[in-house]
C-alpha positions as CSV (number, residue, x, y, z in Angstrom):
1,X,27.2,0.5,13.2
2,X,25.4,0.6,9.8
3,X,26.3,3.7,7.9
4,X,24.1,5.2,5.4
5,X,25.2,5.4,1.9
6,X,25.4,9.0,0.5
7,X,23.3,10.1,3.5
8,X,22.7,13.7,2.5
9,X,21.5,13.0,-1.2
10,X,17.8,12.2,-1.8
11,X,16.7,12.3,1.7
12,X,13.2,12.9,1.3
13,X,12.4,10.1,-1.2
14,X,14.6,7.7,0.7
15,X,12.8,8.3,3.9
16,X,9.4,8.1,2.1
17,X,10.3,4.7,0.5
18,X,11.9,3.2,3.6
19,X,8.7,4.1,5.9
20,X,6.4,3.0,3.4
21,X,8.0,-0.3,3.1
22,X,8.4,-0.7,6.9
23,X,4.6,0.0,7.5
24,X,3.7,-2.5,4.8
25,X,6.1,-5.1,6.6
26,X,4.6,-4.0,10.1
27,X,1.3,-4.9,8.5
28,X,2.3,-8.2,7.3
29,X,3.8,-9.1,10.7
30,X,0.3,-8.0,12.3
31,X,-1.4,-10.4,10.0
32,X,1.3,-13.1,10.9
33,X,0.6,-12.7,14.4
34,X,-3.3,-13.1,13.8
35,X,-2.6,-16.1,11.7
36,X,-0.4,-17.8,14.2
37,X,-3.1,-17.2,16.8
38,X,-5.9,-18.7,14.7
39,X,-3.9,-21.8,13.6
40,X,-1.4,-22.8,15.9
41,X,-2.8,-23.7,19.5
42,X,0.5,-23.9,21.2
43,X,1.2,-20.2,20.4
44,X,-1.9,-19.0,22.1
45,X,-0.7,-19.4,25.6
46,X,-0.2,-16.1,27.5
47,X,3.5,-15.7,28.8
48,X,2.5,-12.4,30.8
49,X,1.9,-8.8,29.8
50,X,4.2,-6.3,28.5
51,X,4.6,-3.4,30.9
52,X,3.2,0.0,30.0
53,X,1.6,-1.1,26.8
54,X,-0.4,-3.9,28.5
55,X,-0.3,-6.2,25.4
56,X,-0.3,-10.0,26.0
57,X,3.0,-11.7,25.4
58,X,2.2,-15.1,23.4
59,X,4.4,-17.1,21.5
60,X,2.7,-15.8,18.2
61,X,3.6,-12.2,19.2
62,X,7.2,-13.2,19.9
63,X,7.5,-14.6,16.6
64,X,6.0,-11.9,14.6
65,X,7.8,-9.2,16.6
66,X,11.2,-11.1,16.0
67,X,10.2,-11.4,12.2
68,X,9.6,-7.6,12.3
69,X,12.9,-6.8,13.8
70,X,14.9,-9.0,11.6
71,X,12.9,-7.6,8.5
72,X,13.3,-3.9,9.7
73,X,17.2,-4.4,10.0
74,X,17.3,-6.3,6.5
75,X,15.3,-3.5,4.9
76,X,17.5,-0.8,6.3
77,X,20.6,-2.6,4.9
78,X,18.7,-3.2,1.5
79,X,17.6,0.4,1.3
80,X,21.4,1.5,1.8
81,X,22.9,-0.7,-1.0
82,X,24.4,1.7,-3.5
83,X,22.0,0.5,-6.4
84,X,18.8,1.3,-4.3
85,X,20.2,4.4,-2.9
86,X,21.3,5.8,-6.3
87,X,18.0,4.9,-7.8
88,X,16.1,6.8,-5.1
89,X,18.5,9.8,-5.2
90,X,18.0,10.0,-8.9
91,X,14.2,10.0,-8.5
92,X,14.4,12.7,-6.1
93,X,16.4,14.9,-8.4
94,X,14.1,14.0,-11.5
95,X,11.1,15.2,-9.2
96,X,12.7,18.5,-8.5
97,X,12.7,19.0,-12.2
98,X,9.1,18.4,-12.7
99,X,7.0,21.4,-13.2
100,X,3.8,20.9,-11.1
101,X,0.3,22.2,-12.0
102,X,-1.0,25.3,-10.1
103,X,-4.3,24.8,-8.1
104,X,-6.5,26.2,-10.6
105,X,-5.3,23.9,-13.3
106,X,-5.7,21.0,-11.0
107,X,-9.3,22.0,-10.1
108,X,-10.3,22.4,-13.7
109,X,-8.6,19.1,-14.9
110,X,-10.6,17.4,-12.0
111,X,-13.8,18.8,-13.1
112,X,-13.0,17.7,-16.6
113,X,-12.4,14.2,-15.5
114,X,-15.3,14.1,-13.2
115,X,-17.6,15.1,-16.1
116,X,-16.1,12.6,-18.5
117,X,-16.8,9.7,-15.8
118,X,-20.2,10.7,-15.4
119,X,-20.8,10.9,-19.0
120,X,-19.2,7.3,-19.3
121,X,-21.4,6.0,-16.5
122,X,-24.8,7.4,-18.0
123,X,-23.7,6.0,-21.4
124,X,-22.7,2.5,-20.1
125,X,-25.7,2.3,-17.9
126,X,-27.9,3.1,-21.0
127,X,-26.2,0.9,-23.0
128,X,-26.8,-1.9,-20.6
129,X,-30.4,-1.3,-20.5
130,X,-31.0,-1.0,-24.0
131,X,-28.9,-4.2,-24.7
132,X,-30.4,-6.1,-22.0
133,X,-34.1,-5.3,-23.4
134,X,-33.0,-6.4,-26.9
135,X,-31.2,-9.5,-25.9
136,X,-34.3,-10.4,-23.8
137,X,-36.7,-9.8,-26.6
138,X,-34.3,-11.9,-29.0
139,X,-33.9,-14.9,-26.5
140,X,-37.6,-14.8,-25.4
141,X,-38.8,-15.4,-28.9
142,X,-40.5,-12.0,-29.2
143,X,-42.6,-12.6,-26.2
144,X,-42.5,-9.6,-23.6
């Protein structure tokens, strides 16, 4: 069986990274299933239904499921390589050293950012209107 490298260290970051990549890979396999159903007519034939789930078993579904299972196993093995695992362990230890902002600081900073974005929005919209009027006047030869 596959044994986890330094299994008790960096558990949260490793788990988060693994499941994020696994869900991304699942999405890719779902897109592969739809693409195969769209472009390969021979993979559309229904071979029955999967009990309990009620999903149609097609060639496209079998291929995309096999790709997901193989990818899942390879992702787990890659995730347990010493180089990757040590990187994630070090990441978690560095994140524990961070001094996180308190909620009032976060709220005040958010208001500052929102205010600055609104100021830039008004400034850029005004600049766009003024410059479009100037260039329309220049390009039309002074005629309004």
